[in-house]
N, C-alpha and C positions, 0 to 999 in steps of 0.2 A: 819799769813802765814809764813811758814818756807822758808828760803832762800835756793838757790841751793847749796850753799857752804859757807864757812866762807867769810866774806867781803873781805879779802885780795886776794881771788882767783876769785872773780866775776869780769867780764870785760864788763858788759853792759854799754850802753851809759850814764846812770845816775850815774854810780859809780865813786866816786872821785878816781883819780889815773889811770883811764882807758887809758889815753893817755900819761902815763909816758914815757919819753924819745923820744917823738914825737915832731918834730920841725915844726912850722907853720909860714909862712909869710902870713899875713892878710892885705889886702888893701881895704879901704873904705873911701871916702872923707867925709862921714857923721860921725862926731866924736861920736855921741851917739850909732849908729849902730856898729861902730868899737869897741868901749869900751865894749858894751854888749857882743859881740861875743868873744872878747879877754878874758873877765872875765869868760865866760862859758867854754872856752877851758882851761884856766889856772886852773879853779876849778877841771878839770879832769887831771891836771898835765902836760898838753902840754906846751912846751916852745914856747911862742908866740912873734913874731917880727911884730909889727903893724906899718903900713904906712898909710899916708893920701893921697898919690898920686901914680900913676903908676911908675914914675921914681924912687921914693923912694923905692917902693916895688921891683923893678928890682935890685937896688943896694943891698937891704937886701937879696934877693934870691941868688945873686952871692956871697955875703959875708958869709951867714949862711948855704947854701945848705939845705933847709928844706925838710921835707918828703912830704909836700903839700903846694901849693899856694891856698889861698882862696881870690877871687877877686870880687869886685863890678864891674859892667859893666859901668854904667853911671858915669863918672868922668870928671871934666873939663880938658882941655888941652890934656891929653892922656887917652883914655878910656880903659876898660878891654880887648877889642878886640885887640887894638894895643899892650897892655902889653903881652898878650898871644902869639901874633905873634913874638914879640921880644924874649920871653922865648923860643919858639919852634925853633927859628933860632940859638940858642946856641947849641954847641956840647953837647953830652951826659955827658961828664966829667965836663962840665960847668953848668949843671943843666937844659939843654934843654928838658929832659924827665921827669921833675918834674911833678907829678900829679897835676892837677889844677881843682878847683871847682869854678864855677860862682855862686855868691849870689847876686841877683838883683831884682829890682822892675819890670823888664821886664819879665812878667810871661806867655806870650802866647806861643802856640806851635811853632810858627815861631821863637820866641825869643830863645826858648830852642834849636831848630835845629841850629840856627845861632851860639849859644854858643858852641855847640858840634862840629859843622863844623869848628869853629875857632881854636879848640884845647883843649877846656875844656873837662874833663871826665864826669863832672856832672853839673847840673843846678838846683839851688834851688831858688824859688821865695821868696821874702820878704813878710811878716814876715816869717823867716826861722823856719821850724820844727826842733828844736834843736836835738831831739832824732834821727831823720832820718839823719841829718848831721853827728852827732857823730858816728852813725852806719857806715856811708860811710867812715869816717876817720879810723875807726877800720878795715874796709875791706881793705883800702889802706895799713894800717900798716901790716895786715896779709899777703897781697900779696907781700909786699916788703921783708918779712921774709921767704917766700916760697923758697924752693930750685929750682934752674934753671931747 
């Protein structure tokens, strides 16, 4: 099968380098899930700042000003809902408008609605469809580059 263009110009979700220059703060208290997603994003050249807790992710967000926050919901002490409330309380210059994606085992319709109502732009149930998530991140990147 012939590719649509030379590999350097393709930007599909499976293409290495598709997320070059894209900064991600990723938080999940499950080390295996966090490492898997961080690896997949790094393979596509995203710069990933991984955290194991909501407070750590909040500090990383303020420090690195990512293009997107990817957060688990169920975490001890401070969950993803509390984290997104803290993020949304920040001013725009501090990262309060950072696009956020929930990645969680809570997969029901009400869980999705709750995540979106809390301030997440998208909700993905675990196990995550990596191609769909990467497509979403590419959409975020494209939107952030669009002229006002």
